[in-house]
C-alpha positions as CSV (number, residue, x, y, z in Angstrom):
1,M,0.0,0.0,0.0
2,K,1.3,3.5,-0.9
3,H,2.6,5.5,2.1
4,L,1.4,9.0,2.9
5,S,3.7,12.0,2.6
6,K,5.8,13.1,5.5
7,I,3.7,16.3,5.7
8,A,0.5,14.2,6.1
9,E,2.1,11.9,8.7
10,N,3.2,14.9,10.7
11,L,-0.2,16.5,11.0
12,L,-1.4,16.9,14.5
13,G,-4.5,19.1,14.2
14,Q,-6.3,20.4,17.4
15,P,-7.0,17.8,20.0
16,M,-9.9,19.7,21.4
17,F,-12.1,18.7,18.4
18,G,-11.4,15.0,19.0
19,L,-12.4,15.5,22.6
20,L,-15.6,17.3,21.5
21,S,-16.4,14.4,19.2
22,R,-16.0,11.9,22.0
23,A,-18.1,14.0,24.4
24,Q,-20.9,14.2,21.7
25,D,-20.8,10.4,21.3
26,M,-21.4,10.1,25.1
27,E,-24.3,12.5,24.8
28,R,-25.8,10.4,22.0
29,E,-25.6,7.5,24.4
30,G,-27.8,9.5,26.9
31,K,-25.0,10.7,29.2
32,K,-24.8,14.3,30.3
33,V,-21.5,16.1,29.5
34,I,-20.5,19.5,30.8
35,H,-18.4,21.1,28.2
36,F,-15.2,23.0,29.1
37,E,-13.1,21.8,26.0
38,L,-13.7,24.2,23.1
39,G,-12.9,27.9,23.2
40,D,-16.3,28.8,21.7
41,P,-18.3,31.4,23.5
42,N,-22.0,30.5,24.0
43,F,-23.1,34.1,23.3
44,D,-24.9,34.8,20.0
45,S,-23.2,36.8,17.2
46,P,-24.4,40.4,17.5
47,D,-27.8,41.1,15.7
48,H,-26.3,43.9,13.5
49,V,-23.7,41.5,12.3
50,L,-26.3,38.9,11.3
51,E,-28.4,41.6,9.6
52,A,-25.4,42.7,7.5
53,A,-24.7,39.2,6.3
54,K,-28.5,38.6,5.6
55,K,-28.6,41.8,3.6
56,A,-25.5,40.7,1.6
57,L,-27.2,37.4,0.8
58,D,-30.4,39.2,-0.2
59,Q,-28.3,41.3,-2.6
60,K,-27.0,38.0,-4.0
61,L,-23.4,38.7,-3.1
62,T,-22.3,35.1,-3.5
63,H,-19.6,35.3,-6.1
64,Y,-15.8,35.5,-6.0
65,T,-14.2,38.4,-4.1
66,N,-10.7,39.9,-3.9
67,S,-8.4,37.2,-2.5
68,M,-6.9,39.8,-0.1
69,G,-10.3,40.5,1.4
70,L,-13.1,43.0,0.6
71,R,-11.8,46.6,0.5
72,E,-14.6,47.6,2.9
73,L,-13.5,45.0,5.5
74,R,-9.8,45.8,5.1
75,E,-10.6,49.5,5.7
76,A,-12.5,48.5,8.8
77,V,-9.4,46.6,10.1
78,A,-7.2,49.6,9.3
79,N,-9.5,51.8,11.3
80,Y,-9.6,49.3,14.1
81,A,-5.8,49.4,14.2
82,E,-5.7,53.2,14.3
83,R,-8.3,53.2,17.1
84,D,-7.0,50.4,19.2
85,L,-3.3,49.9,18.3
86,G,-2.3,53.5,17.7
87,F,-1.4,53.4,14.0
88,K,-3.2,53.1,10.7
89,P,-1.8,50.5,8.3
90,D,-2.0,50.8,4.5
91,L,-4.6,48.5,3.0
92,N,-1.8,46.5,1.3
93,Q,-0.7,45.6,4.9
94,V,-4.0,43.9,5.6
95,L,-5.1,40.4,4.7
96,I,-8.6,38.9,5.6
97,C,-8.4,35.1,6.3
98,P,-9.4,32.6,9.0
99,A,-7.0,33.1,11.9
100,N,-5.8,29.5,12.1
101,A,-4.7,29.6,8.5
102,L,-2.9,32.9,9.1
103,I,-0.7,31.1,11.7
104,D,0.3,28.6,9.1
105,F,0.8,31.2,6.4
106,T,2.9,33.4,8.7
107,A,5.2,30.5,9.6
108,R,5.6,29.3,6.0
109,C,6.5,32.8,4.8
110,A,9.0,33.4,7.7
111,A,10.9,30.1,7.9
112,D,12.2,27.2,5.8
113,P,12.2,23.5,7.0
114,G,14.9,23.0,9.6
115,E,14.8,26.6,10.8
116,E,13.6,27.6,14.3
117,I,10.4,29.1,15.6
118,I,10.2,30.3,19.2
119,L,6.8,29.9,20.8
120,P,5.1,29.8,24.2
121,G,4.9,26.5,26.1
122,P,2.2,25.7,26.9
123,G,0.7,27.2,23.7
124,F,-2.1,27.0,21.3
125,P,-2.0,23.6,19.5
126,T,-2.1,25.0,16.0
127,Y,1.4,26.6,16.6
128,Y,2.8,23.1,17.3
129,S,0.9,21.4,14.5
130,V,2.0,24.0,11.9
131,I,5.6,23.8,13.0
132,K,5.7,20.0,13.0
133,Y,4.1,19.3,9.6
134,N,6.1,22.0,7.9
135,G,9.4,20.6,9.2
136,F,10.3,23.7,11.2
137,V,12.0,23.3,14.6
138,P,9.9,24.3,17.6
139,V,11.7,26.1,20.4
140,P,9.2,26.5,23.3
141,V,9.7,29.1,26.0
142,R,8.3,27.8,29.2
143,L,5.6,29.9,30.7
144,K,6.2,29.6,34.5
145,E,3.3,29.3,36.9
146,E,5.2,31.4,39.4
147,N,5.2,34.2,36.8
148,S,1.4,33.8,36.3
149,F,2.3,32.1,33.0
150,R,3.4,35.3,31.3
151,M,6.1,34.9,28.6
152,N,9.3,36.3,30.0
153,P,11.5,38.2,27.5
154,D,14.7,37.1,29.3
155,D,13.7,33.5,28.6
156,I,13.2,34.4,24.9
157,V,16.7,35.8,24.6
158,E,18.2,32.5,25.8
159,K,16.4,30.7,23.0
160,I,17.6,32.9,20.1
161,T,20.1,31.3,17.7
162,D,21.3,32.0,14.1
163,K,18.5,29.6,13.0
164,T,15.7,31.6,14.6
165,R,13.3,33.0,12.1
166,L,10.1,33.8,14.0
167,I,8.9,34.5,17.5
168,I,5.3,33.8,18.4
169,M,3.8,35.7,21.3
170,N,0.2,35.5,22.5
171,T,-1.4,37.9,25.0
172,P,-4.0,37.4,26.4
173,Q,-2.9,33.8,26.2
174,N,-4.4,30.4,25.3
175,P,-4.4,28.1,27.4
176,T,-3.4,30.0,30.5
177,G,-5.2,33.3,30.4
178,S,-2.0,35.3,31.1
179,V,-1.7,38.9,30.1
180,M,1.8,40.3,29.4
181,T,2.8,43.6,30.9
182,E,3.6,46.6,28.8
183,E,7.3,46.2,29.6
184,E,7.3,42.5,28.6
185,V,5.5,43.2,25.3
186,F,7.9,46.0,24.2
187,K,11.0,44.2,25.4
188,T,9.9,41.2,23.2
189,A,9.6,43.6,20.3
190,E,13.1,44.9,21.0
191,I,14.4,41.3,21.0
192,A,12.9,40.6,17.6
193,E,14.3,43.8,16.2
194,H,17.8,43.3,17.6
195,S,17.8,39.6,16.4
196,D,16.3,40.6,13.0
197,V,13.5,38.0,13.1
198,Y,9.8,38.2,12.5
199,L,7.4,38.6,15.4
200,L,3.9,37.1,15.2
201,S,1.7,38.8,17.9
202,D,-1.4,36.7,18.4
203,E,-4.0,39.1,19.7
204,V,-7.3,37.3,19.2
205,Y,-8.3,37.8,22.9
206,S,-7.2,41.4,23.0
207,K,-10.5,42.8,24.3
208,I,-11.2,40.0,26.9
209,I,-9.2,41.3,29.9
210,Y,-10.3,41.6,33.5
211,G,-9.6,43.8,36.5
212,G,-8.9,47.0,34.6
213,K,-5.8,45.8,32.9
214,N,-4.8,46.9,29.4
215,H,-3.8,45.1,26.3
216,F,-0.5,46.1,24.7
217,S,0.7,45.3,21.2
218,P,4.3,45.2,20.0
219,S,3.0,46.5,16.6
220,L,3.3,50.1,17.8
221,R,7.0,49.8,17.6
222,D,7.3,49.3,13.8
223,K,3.6,49.8,12.8
224,C,3.8,46.4,11.2
225,K,6.0,47.7,8.4
226,E,9.2,45.8,9.2
227,R,8.8,42.6,11.2
228,T,5.6,42.5,13.3
229,I,2.6,40.6,12.1
230,V,-0.6,41.1,14.2
231,L,-3.1,38.3,14.2
232,G,-6.7,39.2,14.9
233,S,-10.0,37.2,14.9
234,L,-13.7,37.9,15.2
235,S,-14.3,34.4,16.7
236,K,-13.7,35.1,20.3
237,I,-14.5,38.8,20.9
238,Y,-17.6,38.9,18.8
239,S,-18.8,35.2,19.3
240,M,-18.4,34.5,15.6
241,S,-16.4,31.3,15.7
242,G,-18.4,29.7,12.9
243,W,-17.9,32.6,10.5
244,R,-14.1,31.8,10.2
245,L,-13.1,35.4,9.9
246,G,-9.7,36.8,11.0
247,F,-7.1,39.2,9.8
248,A,-3.4,39.8,9.6
249,I,-1.6,43.2,9.6
250,G,2.0,43.1,8.6
251,P,4.8,44.3,6.2
252,E,3.4,44.8,2.7
253,S,5.7,42.3,1.0
254,F,5.1,39.7,3.7
255,I,1.3,40.1,3.5
256,R,1.4,39.9,-0.3
257,K,3.0,36.4,-0.1
258,M,0.5,35.3,2.6
259,G,-2.3,36.5,0.2
260,L,-0.9,34.3,-2.5
261,L,-1.0,31.3,-0.2
262,L,-4.7,32.1,0.5
263,E,-5.3,32.6,-3.2
264,T,-3.7,29.2,-3.9
265,I,-5.6,27.2,-1.3
266,M,-8.9,29.0,-0.7
267,S,-9.2,31.4,-3.7
268,C,-11.1,34.0,-1.5
269,L,-13.6,34.4,1.3
270,P,-17.3,34.9,0.9
271,A,-18.6,38.4,0.6
272,F,-21.5,38.0,3.0
273,T,-19.4,36.8,5.9
274,Q,-16.9,39.6,5.3
275,L,-19.6,42.2,5.3
276,G,-20.8,40.7,8.6
277,G,-17.2,41.2,9.8
278,K,-17.2,44.8,8.7
279,A,-20.4,45.4,10.7
280,A,-18.8,43.8,13.8
281,L,-15.7,46.0,13.7
282,E,-17.6,49.2,12.9
283,G,-20.9,48.7,14.8
284,D,-22.1,49.0,18.4
285,H,-19.7,47.5,20.9
286,S,-21.8,48.2,24.0
287,F,-22.6,44.5,24.3
288,L,-19.0,43.7,25.0
289,G,-19.1,45.1,28.5
290,K,-21.9,42.9,29.6
291,R,-20.3,39.8,28.1
292,I,-17.0,40.4,29.8
293,Q,-18.8,41.0,33.1
294,E,-20.5,37.6,32.6
295,L,-17.2,35.9,31.8
296,N,-15.6,37.6,34.8
297,E,-18.3,36.1,37.0
298,R,-17.8,32.7,35.5
299,R,-14.1,33.0,36.0
300,N,-14.3,33.9,39.7
301,L,-16.8,31.1,40.3
302,L,-14.7,28.5,38.5
303,I,-11.3,29.5,39.9
304,G,-12.6,29.8,43.4
305,G,-14.2,26.4,43.2
306,L,-11.1,24.7,41.7
307,N,-8.9,26.1,44.4
308,R,-11.2,24.5,47.1
309,I,-10.8,21.0,45.6
310,K,-8.1,18.8,47.2
311,G,-5.3,18.2,44.8
312,L,-6.0,21.2,42.5
313,S,-4.7,24.7,42.4
314,C,-5.3,27.4,39.8
315,V,-3.7,30.8,39.0
316,M,-6.3,33.5,38.4
317,P,-6.3,34.2,34.7
318,E,-6.2,37.9,33.8
319,G,-7.6,37.6,30.2
320,A,-9.2,35.3,27.6
321,F,-11.6,32.7,29.1
322,Y,-9.5,29.7,30.2
323,A,-8.5,28.3,33.6
324,F,-5.2,26.4,33.4
325,C,-5.5,24.2,36.5
326,N,-2.5,22.5,38.2
327,I,-3.6,18.8,38.8
328,K,-0.2,17.5,40.0
329,G,-1.6,17.0,43.5
330,T,-3.8,14.2,42.1
331,G,-0.8,12.0,41.3
332,M,-2.2,11.5,37.8
333,D,-0.7,12.7,34.5
334,S,-2.8,15.1,32.5
335,A,-4.2,12.7,29.9
336,R,-5.3,10.2,32.5
337,Y,-6.9,12.8,34.7
338,C,-8.9,14.3,31.9
339,E,-9.9,10.9,30.6
340,E,-11.2,9.7,34.0
341,L,-12.9,13.1,34.7
342,L,-14.8,12.7,31.4
343,E,-15.7,9.0,31.9
344,N,-16.6,9.1,35.6
345,S,-18.0,12.6,36.0
346,G,-19.1,13.7,32.5
347,I,-16.8,16.8,32.5
348,A,-14.9,17.5,29.3
349,A,-11.6,19.4,30.0
350,V,-8.4,19.4,27.8
351,S,-5.3,17.7,28.9
352,G,-2.4,20.1,29.4
353,N,0.0,18.2,27.3
354,C,-2.2,19.0,24.2
355,F,-0.6,22.4,24.5
356,G,3.0,21.1,24.4
357,S,5.2,19.2,26.9
358,F,5.3,22.2,29.3
359,G,1.5,21.7,29.8
360,E,2.0,18.3,31.5
361,G,0.5,18.4,35.0
362,Y,-2.3,20.8,34.0
363,A,-5.8,20.7,32.6
364,R,-7.5,23.5,30.7
365,F,-11.1,24.5,31.4
366,C,-12.8,26.9,29.1
367,Y,-15.6,28.9,30.9
368,A,-16.8,30.8,27.8
369,S,-19.3,28.0,26.8
370,T,-20.6,27.0,30.2
371,E,-23.3,28.8,32.2
372,K,-22.7,29.5,35.9
373,K,-25.3,26.9,37.0
374,E,-23.3,24.3,35.0
375,I,-20.0,25.5,36.5
376,E,-21.5,24.9,39.9
377,E,-22.7,21.5,38.9
378,A,-19.3,20.6,37.5
379,L,-17.5,21.7,40.6
380,S,-19.8,19.6,42.8
381,K,-19.1,16.6,40.5
382,M,-15.4,17.2,40.6
383,E,-15.4,17.3,44.4
384,D,-17.1,13.9,44.4
385,F,-14.6,12.6,41.8
386,H,-11.6,13.8,43.9
387,K,-12.9,12.1,47.0
388,K,-12.6,8.8,45.2
389,I,-9.1,9.2,43.7
């Protein structure tokens, strides 16, 4: 039988979707499952966004579009950058594309097989999957619990070699919810400049921050004209995960090549989803305050409960909507703990080692898709589970 290519053999994907499939199988068997596995907010997409997409469909806007993205949406992204990041990029610096694909495109435009990419550990699984299947060399920087899982620029410096081509930073961070300080963000930008490497700033959770803290972007340093690529998404902030809309802002020559990758693989994105995205960026944002307040209440409930359970401890996340819980006190490894928690208690959490080797000893709980009543129920079930182990 013919063998598959090395690229195919090296594909990892996102383990959360496999876990979701398993949980859904249990539900079809009549078992109740409380879902903490996928980072998919259970809020609806805003009404004005839905209306914009419906209007586009009524206007029969269902044909090919510019492969770089509709001009109207790229203008909305440029205005967003001016308003929130402090600079206005040229339209040729903006590409519209699903955010996961943009991670892949960025890595492929920045590095060749055998070259190194520095990334957070634990980190978003797509980083690891992209690096592995493309033949790049992953160089994880350990996010230390004693530093609230923030990426430390001093640790990045130690990982730089003459083979480094790209640094990936993510704040607010998945899976830990950490938020880098202004000093840490701009020091990371300085390191990228001094080392003459590209810097991918994954900012998909930029507006989901608690306690009055602020989001800082390294893009202000070079206005995305030299080495910084900003990754944005409408999935998390606007509860539009099924729309598959994201954007990149970066150096014009870099963005042009990323656009050719999109053109080669996807041709373009639909007009009606992009016009919905335009409405999201330009429309009323008053709903965000209420949603973040609700997420904050869920966060406090979940973290407080986890910290009361014997064998568990959890740092309070400052952003995003994930709890990265230390489970080392149970004596189990991450995979076994999450397996038994699902099978015995019907609670779906993601094993920490799905986020790289530095995630071992932890489990990730997403509280964006779970109501407070369900969180309370899950905590009660976990208390019972822990009494038996």
